[in-house]
N, C-alpha and C positions, 0 to 999 in steps of 0.2 A: 458602395464604391466598388469601382472593381478592381483585384488586385490579381497580379499576375504573380503565378511562382516562377521561376526558367529553371530549366533544363534540372528540376528535382527528381530524383529519383525515387519511386515508391516501392514502399514496404505494404504490399495489401494483399494477401494470400487468394480473396477473391473476387479481386479485378482481375480483369485481362491486361492491365499494365503491370503487374507485380513486379518487380527486380529492372522495371523499364524508366529511362530516364525522357521527361515528358514534358514539357510546359504546361500548367493547369491554369486557369485561367476562375478565379471565384467572383460569380455577380450577386450581389443580393444574399447571401448567406447560402449557394447555390454553387456547385461544380457545374461552370458552363460548357466546359473546353480542356479538353485533354489533346494532346498530339504533338508534334513538331513546331505550327506554324505559330510564329511570332503575331501577338493579339495586344490590341489598344486594353490599355490600363490607367486607372488614378494612382496604380500605388504597384513598386516589380521590386517583388524580393530576389534577389538573384547573390548567390554565394557560393562558393568554391565547397563542393561537397555537401549541400542540402539536400535530405531526404524528407521524406515525407511520409505520416500513417495514418491510419483512424489513429483521432485522440487516445491518449494514453487513461487508462483507467485505476485508481488507488486502493483497493481494496481495507488498505488500514490508517485512519489517518484522526487525530484528536482536535476536535471544533471546539472549543470553551465555552460558544453562546449554547443554548441562555446559561448564564450566571457565574461561568467562568471567562468573561468577555478581557479579563484583564489577562491572560494566557494568550489568548487567540478568537478572534470572532470571525463571523462571516464573509466581508470584506477580504481581512488580510491573510485569509487563510485560502480565499480564491486564488485573489493575487498572490500568494506564494506557489499556489499548484500551479496557475497557471503558466510561471513562470521555470516552473519542474514540467511542463509538458504534457501537464493533466487536464484533461477537458470532464472529468466524472472524479470523484473523491467519497467513498463510502466513509459516512461518518460514525465514529462510535457512539454508543447510546450514555455514554459518561459525563454527565452535564447537568445541571442543577438548575431546576428538577431533573431527574432521569427521565430519556426519553422510551413512555412505555405507553402513551397513550393517544388518539386519532391526532386531538390535537396537537404534540409535541409535533406529531411526523408531518402535519400540514406546515406545519410551521416551519420547518428546515424546507420543504420542498416549494412553499410557498418566498420565501427571503429567497431561494436559488434562483427565482423567474430570471431576474434581471443582469444575475452574474456572471462571466466572463466559464465559470466551471458551476457544472451538474452537482448540486451535493445531492447525495444519495445514502437516504435515513437507513440506518439500523436500529432498533427496538430491543429492547431489554428480553431477555429471556424470562428471567424473574421478578418480581417486586422491586423495585430501588435498588435492581442488581444486585440482590442480596443472599441470591441462590435457595429460593426456602421456597415460595409459592410462585406458581407458573403468571406469565401475564396473558390480557388477550388476542395470544397472536395472530386468528381468523382477524380479529378487527384488527388490527395492525397490519397485517399483509394486504389488507381490502384496502386500506387509509395511504398504503405505497411504501411500507416499508422494503428492502430489497432482500433481508437478512434478519436472522435475530442471534443476539450475540450480550455477553455480561458484559462483553470489552474489556477493559482492564481487568476486572475480576474471574477469574478463572473459575469455572463450577465446579464443587469438589463432592458433592452428592450424587455419587452413582445411581441412588432415585430418580434425581430431579433430571439428568439428563438423558434415563429411560423417557422418561413421561414424556419432557420433551421432542425426543426421537419420536415416538411414537403419535405426539399431535399434530407435528410438523406436516408428518407423509399426507395429512387432508386435503393438505391445501398443496403440495411437491416442494412444500418450503426447505430455506435453507438452515443449519445452525451453525455456529460459528463460534470455536471455542479454543482460549490458549491452554496449551494444556504445561500447568504447574500445580504440583501438591504443594500448597499454603504451608501447612505445616512443615515441611522440610527446608521449606524457603525463609523459612522466618527469621525477622534481620541479617539476614543474608545481605553481602553487599557487591558481592564478583564469582566468579566463576571458582568453585573450590578445586584447587590442584594448588601446587609448588607455591604459583604468585600469591594466589590469597593467605598462605602460611605463612614465606615469607615477612608480607606485610602487615601482615596483624590483621588483616580483614575475616569476618565469617565467610565462609561460603554458602553460594548457590548451585548444589550438588546436581549433577545432570541426570542423577536417578529422579529427580523430583519432576521431571520431562517428563524422562520417558516412563515412567508408571503410570502416570496420567493417560499417555497414547496410547499405553497397553490394555488400560479399564476401558477407555474408549472405543478404540474399535471391537473390544468383546462385545461391547455394550450395540453396536451398529451392527455387527454381526448377528444378536439377537433377535433384535429391532427391528433393520432394516431404516430406509431415509438417505439423506444426505449429511452428509457433516464436514467440516473445513475448518483444519489446524490453523489458527493464525500465530505467524511466526516461529516458526519449528526452528532447533538451533545444535541436536546433539545429531550425532554419528546413530545412534540405535535406535531413536526413533521416528528418523529418516529413513532406515533398514522394514524399522515397523510397518511404514505406509508403503513405501515399495511393495514387501509383500503380499500388502490388505488389497492393493492395487491390483498386483496379480490373480489374487483370488475373485475380482471383481467387485469388491466392495465399491459403495459409492464416495469415495471420500477424497479430498485435495488436500491443496495446503500450500502455505508462501514463507517468504522469509522476508525480512529486513534486507536491503540492499547493501545495507552496509554490517551484515554478522558477521563476513567473511573478509571483512577488509582489516580486520583489527583479530589480536590474539590475547587471552589475560596476560600473557609474556610481553608482548609487546604494545599495553596500553600505556600509557602515561601516568605514572602512578599519584595517586590521591587526586588527578584532573575531575570536578564533577560531571563536564562533557564527557565523559570515558563509562559515565555512569548509566548504565541501558536496562533494562530489563523485558526479555532472558539478558542475559548479561552475555558479553564476548568470552566466547569459551576458546577450546585448544588449538591446539594447528589440525590434530586429527578432526575435530569437528570442522573444521574451516574447508579440509580438502574434502570432505562427506559431501558437504553444501553444494560445493561445486560439482561436483558428481551426478548431486543427485536434479542440481539445475540443469545439467546436460543430457542427462539420461530421460528427463521428463516428470521423475519421481514429484517434482517440487513447483508444482504448474505455476505460480506468481512471484512476482517481485513485488515488494510493500514500502513503502515510508518509513513506514512506522512511525509517522510524525507527531511527534508526543511535544509541545512547547511549554516552557518552564519559564517564571518568571527567577527576575534575578535574588528572589528573598528564597527563590526553592534552591538554588543551585549556587548561588557564593554563599556556602556553607561548607560546615567537616566533611569528609568524603562520608561517612557512616548518618550523617543528617539531612544530605542533599536528598531530594525528589531524584527518581528515575525517569531518565527520559532525553532524548534529541530532537531538533528537531531538523528533518530532513526529504522534505517537500522538495525544497530546489536543487535540490542536490542528489536525490538519488537513482537520476539516471547515470549522473557524472562517475557516482563511486559506484555503480554494477560496472559501468564500461569500463574503468579503471583497475577494475579489480577483481573481476571476475570471468574473461578471457570466456565473455560468450561471444557470437557473432553477430551481426546489426538485426538479422532474421530472428533470431532466438532473442536477442532482446523487446523486440516489437512482440514475439510470443508473449513473452510473459509480463511484459505490461499493459499491453492491451486485446489482443487477442483472448488469451485464457482469464485475462479478468473477467470478464463480458459473459462466456463459456460457462465460468463458474455462477454467476449471478442469473444466467439466462435472460442475456438483454443483448439484443441484437447489435451485430453487427457493421459499424459503417461500409461503405465498400466508396471506393476513390474511383466513379465512375460518374459519366456525364450525366447531370439532372438529380444526383444526388445531394443532400445536404448537406453542407461541410463541416464535418468534425472532425478535425485534422491537428497532427503535433509537425512541427516543424524543426528540424532536428541537424546537427554536423555530428557525428560518431568517431570522429578522427582531431573534432579542434580543441586545444586544451586551452583552460580559464581558471581564475581563483578566485573565489569565495568570495565576498567581503560582506562583516557585521552592516556598515555602512549599505550593501547595495539592496541586503535581504529584504523582503515586504513581509516578513515574519513579526507578530509584534515579540516574539523571544530571541533571541540572541543562541540558544544551546548549542554549538553544535562543534564535534572536534577538526569537524572539515575547512574552517573557515580559516584560511590563510595559506593552505592547501594546495595545489599547482593540482588539478583533474582534467581528464580526459572524457570530452563527450559532453557537446553543449547543444543546450535546448534554443532554437532560435525565434520559437511562438508557438502559438494555436490561435486557429482557427474554429470557431464554435458560436455556436445561437447567433451566430448574424457579425458576431465581434473579433478583430482582429485586437489579437496582442503579439506584440514583439519586444526581443532585448537586444 
């Protein structure tokens, strides 16, 4: 099928058509023509404000399959990802069983082949993601694991992280870790501050993140290697990463696109759809996130997609599970709340995630495979539970007007339009 994108503004720094408005013809999964002339096509996509970039990659998404398909499976997460503009998603290893064998990595890669989205498997750093014995990371990397992380289980042991950093240097691998001192956050429900005291909820102190970022950076200075921090949320942690980058350490980080959208003072009290980890923090932290995104300290924006079934969320606040769905709204929430330019958003959602993973950046040029995201950064819309592609509906953004709409994706010869 031939598809024509009419008068689309191209955002692709590697392309000679960057920031130009052109017609783009897609034929049999390849970019057949880019230019001002009209082309014959089976389907024409023409929308005011149409923009196109290389397909986006999400560095942090939970997929329930295998074992937790009642939360999310491969088909529903792929549908949600495509609806959110992602043509690739990095899957956390926290399934049942944990992704820690070559067979498990191959299972994800094989299931990905027919989907409109590429599933990029990570493998656990430690056996069963328990933070003790290292997995066979060389074998897992050869099988296709794009990075190593214990996912939702932050690494606690300094000795384990040190050995892992040394181990992955044998194949220039990437470690990803969510910095949290779990003894300091035990039984915590929301950000520790005046709001948590007022609501009578045990707080999650910023210190729990800051001490682990400081520790991990010290270990990185000692061992070398590549380290990526997932879901940074505090001002001191961002400043520590900024200084580490200035020193020349190979460190990168990401932040959930929703992290600065709400603060601990503006969440709806006791609404479990606002219960996330790390928690919504103070206004000072939100401002630091915005600054870190602007100056490049924070490399990427992620969905932090964490689907939860009704039974896990329709509970008292202190009993409910953490997490929200955000694949479909990640771009819109960022567009609405972060004051980033379209070029910066594309960099945080597409260019930098691939750089971090050492993946080739698709070029919007004639003869290239089409791996594209279509979007309008100015269009407003209201996400609803009825239209959501995810199995789970745990989101505080349902029913809210957002700015920034994904119009579709083109990947693997599959055209998904919304």
